[in-house]
SEMARDO-29165 format. One record per atom (N, C-alpha, C, O, CB): residue in one letter; x, y, z. Coordinates in pm, whole numbers, padded with zeros to 5 digits, always signed. Glycine has a CB too. Example, Ala and Ser with C-alpha at 12.3 -4.5 7.8 and 13.67 -1.06 7.14 Angstrom:
# SEMARDO-29165
a+01319-00569+00780
a+01230-00450+00780
a+01320-00330+00780
a+01424-00332+00846
a+01131-00447+00905
s+01285-00225+00708
s+01367-00106+00714
s+01290+00003+00787
s+01341+00114+00804
s+01408-00060+00572
END
This chain:
# SEMARDO-29165
x+01223+00089-01073
x+01089+00048-01105
x+01088-00026-01240
x+01179-00012-01321
x+00995+00170-01108
x+00983-00103-01258
x+00969-00182-01379
x+00838-00152-01448
x+00741-00107-01386
x+00979-00331-01346
x+00836-00177-01578
x+00716-00156-01659
x+00672-00290-01716
x+00749-00358-01785
x+00742-00052-01773
x+00547-00330-01686
x+00492-00455-01736
x+00426-00428-01871
x+00332-00350-01880
x+00389-00516-01636
x+00477-00493-01977
x+00428-00471-02114
x+00319-00570-02155
x+00264-00559-02265
x+00542-00481-02211
x+00288-00664-02069
x+00191-00768-02103
x+00262-00899-02131
x+00381-00902-02162
x+00106-00727-02224
x+00187-01009-02121
x+00239-01143-02149
x+00366-01176-02068
x+00459-01237-02119
x+00269-01156-02297
x+00368-01134-01943
x+00479-01160-01850
x+00612-01100-01894
x+00718-01150-01858
x+00496-01307-01833
x+00607-00993-01972
x+00728-00922-02013
x+00741-00797-01928
x+00652-00712-01927
x+00726-00887-02165
x+00852-00785-01857
x+00878-00671-01769
x+01013-00614-01805
x+01111-00688-01821
x+00871-00712-01619
x+01019-00480-01818
x+01146-00413-01848
x+01169-00303-01745
x+01074-00249-01689
x+01145-00354-01992
x+01294-00269-01719
x+01321-00158-01627
x+01275-00026-01688
x+01298-00001-01806
x+01472-00150-01592
x+01210+00057-01608
x+01164+00187-01658
x+01281+00273-01704
x+01265+00356-01793
x+01085+00260-01551
x+01397+00255-01644
x+01513+00336-01681
x+01562+00306-01822
x+01635+00385-01881
x+01625+00314-01583
x+01522+00192-01878
x+01564+00157-02014
x+01469+00211-02120
x+01501+00205-02239
x+01576+00008-02027
x+01352+00264-02079
x+01251+00312-02174
x+01292+00447-02231
x+01318+00542-02158
x+01113+00322-02105
x+01297+00453-02363
x+01325+00578-02433
x+01194+00646-02470
x+01182+00769-02461
x+01411+00553-02559
x+01096+00568-02513
x+00967+00625-02551
x+00860+00520-02569
x+00889+00404-02601
x+00981+00705-02677
x+00735+00561-02548
x+00618+00476-02569
x+00532+00546-02673
x+00499+00664-02658
x+00539+00451-02434
x+00494+00475-02778
x+00425+00537-02891
x+00302+00458-02930
x+00299+00335-02922
x+00519+00549-03011
x+00199+00531-02973
x+00076+00471-03024
x+00102+00425-03167
x+00141+00505-03253
x-00044+00573-03017
x+00081+00300-03192
x+00112+00243-03324
x+00021+00297-03433
x+00066+00320-03545
x+00102+00092-03318
x-00107+00318-03402
x-00201+00367-03503
x-00169+00511-03544
x-00169+00542-03663
x-00344+00360-03449
x-00142+00597-03448
x-00119+00738-03479
x+00018+00764-03540
x+00030+00848-03630
x-00134+00820-03354
x+00120+00695-03495
x+00255+00726-03542
x+00288+00665-03677
x+00374+00717-03748
x+00355+00679-03441
x+00222+00557-03715
x+00255+00494-03843
x+00196+00569-03962
x+00214+00527-04077
x+00205+00351-03845
x+00126+00677-03936
x+00080+00763-04046
x+00198+00834-04111
x+00192+00871-04229
x-00023+00866-03996
x+00303+00853-04037
x+00422+00923-04086
x+00514+00826-04160
x+00539+00715-04113
x+00497+00990-03970
x+00564+00868-04274
x+00656+00783-04349
x+00790+00766-04274
x+00860+00666-04292
x+00681+00842-04489
x+00824+00862-04191
x+00949+00853-04113
x+00939+00741-04011
x+01034+00663-03994
x+00980+00987-04042
x+00826+00731-03943
x+00807+00625-03845
x+00800+00489-03912
x+00857+00393-03862
x+00679+00650-03764
x+00732+00481-04025
x+00727+00354-04099
x+00866+00310-04142
x+00897+00191-04136
x+00635+00367-04221
x+00948+00404-04185
x+01085+00370-04224
x+01166+00325-04102
x+01243+00229-04111
x+01153+00491-04291
x+01149+00394-03989
x+01219+00356-03866
x+01183+00213-03827
x+01272+00133-03796
x+01184+00453-03752
x+01053+00181-03827
x+01010+00046-03789
x+01056-00058-03890
x+01091-00170-03853
x+00858+00041-03776
x+01056-00022-04017
x+01104-00114-04121
x+01252-00143-04103
x+01295-00258-04112
x+01078-00056-04260
x+01331-00038-04079
x+01474-00056-04057
x+01502-00138-03931
x+01593-00222-03930
x+01544+00079-04047
x+01424-00115-03826
x+01440-00191-03702
x+01407-00338-03724
x+01473-00426-03668
x+01352-00133-03590
x+01306-00364-03805
x+01270-00503-03834
x+01380-00572-03915
x+01414-00687-03888
x+01136-00509-03911
x+01434-00503-04013
x+01543-00560-04095
x+01666-00589-04010
x+01739-00686-04035
x+01580-00464-04209
x+01690-00504-03909
x+01806-00522-03821
x+01779-00625-03711
x+01870-00657-03634
x+01846-00389-03759
x+01657-00675-03703
x+01624-00775-03602
x+01608-00717-03462
x+01630-00786-03363
x+01729-00881-03599
x+01570-00590-03454
x+01556-00524-03324
x+01412-00519-03275
x+01387-00465-03167
x+01612-00385-03332
x+01317-00572-03351
x+01177-00571-03308
x+01145-00702-03237
x+01173-00811-03286
x+01082-00549-03429
x+01084-00687-03120
x+01041-00801-03041
x+00891-00787-03018
x+00846-00687-02962
x+01120-00811-02905
x+00816-00885-03059
x+00672-00882-03038
x+00641-00947-02905
x+00676-01062-02881
x+00597-00952-03154
x+00575-00872-02819
x+00541-00919-02686
x+00414-01003-02690
x+00388-01079-02597
x+00524-00802-02590
x+00336-00991-02794
x+00205-01053-02800
x+00178-01117-02936
x+00241-01084-03036
x+00096-00951-02769
x+00083-01209-02935
x+00035-01267-03061
x-00083-01188-03114
x-00124-01205-03229
x-00003-01414-03042
x-00139-01100-03029
x-00253-01017-03069
x-00205-00899-03152
x-00086-00879-03173
x-00331-00967-02944
x-00301-00822-03200
x-00271-00701-03277
x-00204-00598-03186
x-00264-00560-03085
x-00399-00642-03341
x-00084-00553-03217
x-00017-00455-03130
x-00082-00318-03137
x-00127-00275-03244
x+00131-00444-03167
x-00088-00251-03022
x-00146-00117-03015
x-00041-00011-02988
x-00064+00108-03011
x-00253-00111-02907
x+00076-00053-02939
x+00181+00043-02907
x+00317-00020-02931
x+00330-00142-02940
x+00169+00093-02761
x+00416+00066-02940
x+00553+00015-02941
x+00636+00096-02844
x+00619+00217-02828
x+00614+00020-03084
x+00727+00025-02779
x+00813+00083-02677
x+00956+00073-02727
x+01003-00036-02760
x+00796+00013-02538
x+01025+00185-02732
x+01166+00185-02769
x+01245+00185-02640
x+01226+00271-02554
x+01203+00308-02860
x+01334+00090-02627
x+01415+00084-02506
x+01560+00053-02541
x+01590-00002-02647
x+01360-00022-02408
x+01646+00090-02452
x+01789+00073-02468
x+01835-00029-02365
x+01819-00007-02245
x+01866+00207-02452
x+01891-00139-02410
x+01936-00244-02319
x+02045-00198-02224
x+02053-00248-02112
x+01984-00362-02398
x+02126-00104-02265
x+02239-00060-02186
x+02212+00065-02104
x+02299+00111-02030
x+02355-00036-02274
x+02094+00121-02116
x+02065+00250-02053
x+02044+00235-01902
x+01975+00143-01857
x+01942+00314-02117
x+02102+00325-01827
x+02076+00332-01684
x+02031+00474-01653
x+02060+00566-01730
x+02202+00293-01600
x+01962+00491-01544
x+01905+00622-01512
x+02013+00729-01498
x+01995+00840-01548
x+01825+00615-01383
x+02122+00699-01434
x+02226+00799-01412
x+02314+00819-01535
x+02364+00929-01559
x+02312+00760-01294
x+02333+00715-01613
x+02429+00718-01723
x+02388+00810-01837
x+02474+00878-01893
x+02448+00580-01776
x+02261+00816-01872
x+02221+00885-01994
x+02131+01006-01975
x+02069+01052-02071
x+02153+00790-02082
x+02122+01058-01855
x+02036+01174-01834
x+02088+01296-01908
x+02010+01369-01969
x+02024+01205-01685
x+02218+01320-01905
x+02271+01444-01962
x+02355+01425-02086
x+02401+01523-02144
x+02351+01514-01860
x+02377+01303-02128
x+02459+01285-02248
x+02397+01179-02338
x+02325+01090-02293
x+02603+01246-02210
x+02426+01191-02463
x+02375+01095-02561
x+02495+01025-02622
x+02589+01089-02669
x+02288+01164-02671
x+02491+00895-02620
x+02601+00817-02675
x+02550+00747-02801
x+02468+00656-02793
x+02655+00714-02571
x+02599+00790-02915
x+02551+00736-03043
x+02575+00586-03055
x+02494+00516-03115
x+02619+00809-03159
x+02683+00537-03000
x+02714+00394-03012
x+02608+00307-02946
x+02588+00193-02988
x+02849+00366-02950
x+02540+00358-02847
x+02441+00278-02777
x+02314+00256-02857
x+02232+00173-02819
x+02407+00342-02646
x+02294+00327-02966
x+02173+00308-03044
x+02169+00170-03109
x+02061+00124-03147
x+02162+00415-03151
x+02283+00103-03123
x+02283-00031-03178
x+02220-00130-03081
x+02180-00239-03121
x+02424-00074-03213
x+02211-00095-02953
x+02152-00182-02853
x+02003-00155-02835
x+01937-00219-02752
x+02223-00164-02721
x+01949-00062-02913
x+01809-00026-02901
x+01719-00139-02949
x+01747-00204-03049
x+01780+00101-02978
x+01610-00162-02875
x+01510-00262-02910
x+01374-00195-02923
x+01348-00095-02856
x+01505-00377-02806
x+01290-00248-03008
x+01153-00200-03025
x+01062-00314-02984
x+01062-00420-03047
x+01124-00152-03173
x+00984-00293-02879
x+00895-00394-02827
x+00752-00360-02865
x+00704-00251-02835
x+00909-00407-02673
x+00683-00452-02932
x+00544-00433-02971
x+00454-00488-02861
x+00471-00603-02820
x+00514-00501-03108
x+00360-00409-02814
x+00272-00450-02705
x+00126-00437-02746
x+00090-00349-02825
x+00299-00368-02579
x+00042-00525-02692
x-00102-00518-02719
x-00169-00413-02631
x-00286-00382-02651
x-00167-00654-02697
x-00097-00358-02534
x-00153-00257-02445
x-00142-00119-02509
x-00049-00091-02585
x-00080-00259-02308
x-00238-00033-02477
x-00235+00102-02530
x-00126+00183-02459
x-00088+00150-02347
x-00373+00170-02514
x-00077+00289-02524
x+00022+00375-02458
x-00032+00436-02329
x+00044+00455-02234
x+00066+00485-02553
x-00161+00467-02325
x-00221+00524-02206
x-00215+00425-02089
x-00187+00464-01976
x-00366+00564-02233
x-00240+00300-02116
x-00232+00196-02013
x-00089+00182-01962
x-00066+00171-01842
x-00283+00061-02066
x+00006+00182-02054
x+00146+00171-02014
x+00189+00291-01931
x+00263+00277-01834
x+00236+00157-02138
x+00142+00408-01969
x+00175+00529-01894
x+00116+00523-01753
x+00182+00563-01657
x+00124+00653-01968
x-00007+00475-01740
x-00068+00461-01608
x+00010+00363-01521
x+00020+00382-01400
x-00214+00415-01622
x+00065+00260-01582
x+00141+00161-01506
x+00271+00217-01451
x+00326+00165-01353
x+00171+00041-01593
x+00320+00323-01513
x+00444+00382-01462
x+00418+00471-01341
x+00508+00492-01260
x+00512+00463-01572
x+00296+00523-01329
x+00264+00612-01219
x+00316+00753-01239
x+00315+00833-01145
x+00318+00557-01091
x+00362+00786-01359
x+00411+00921-01389
x+00329+00979-01503
x+00250+00909-01567
x+00563+00918-01426
x+00349+01107-01527
x+00279+01169-01639
x+00365+01179-01762
x+00314+01202-01872
x+00231+01306-01600
x+00496+01163-01748
x+00586+01168-01863
x+00722+01117-01822
x+00754+01106-01704
x+00596+01313-01919
x+00802+01086-01923
x+00941+01047-01901
x+01028+01168-01919
x+01000+01252-02005
x+00985+00935-01997
x+01132+01180-01839
x+01224+01293-01852
x+01362+01243-01886
x+01454+01323-01901
x+01229+01377-01723
END
């Protein structure tokens, strides 16, 4: 299955690590540092020209079977942060699930 992030951007659901509300999570200094570091590393991709409402962390190399039971630290270098104008609730509804496992 695929997740449509808006502006004709579609990613495989199996690559999604997490979907986060930008307004609520940026209150934390840890999240702000994470986003700042991701921007410095060139891992942030803006899906829209509008004000972003959510960010999606995804792994380019992740497959559903490969990473269910193990974590590979080396793969974090392939992580991307996608900024979307859609709310996390809208993105969650588009997946048809209540949560990621």
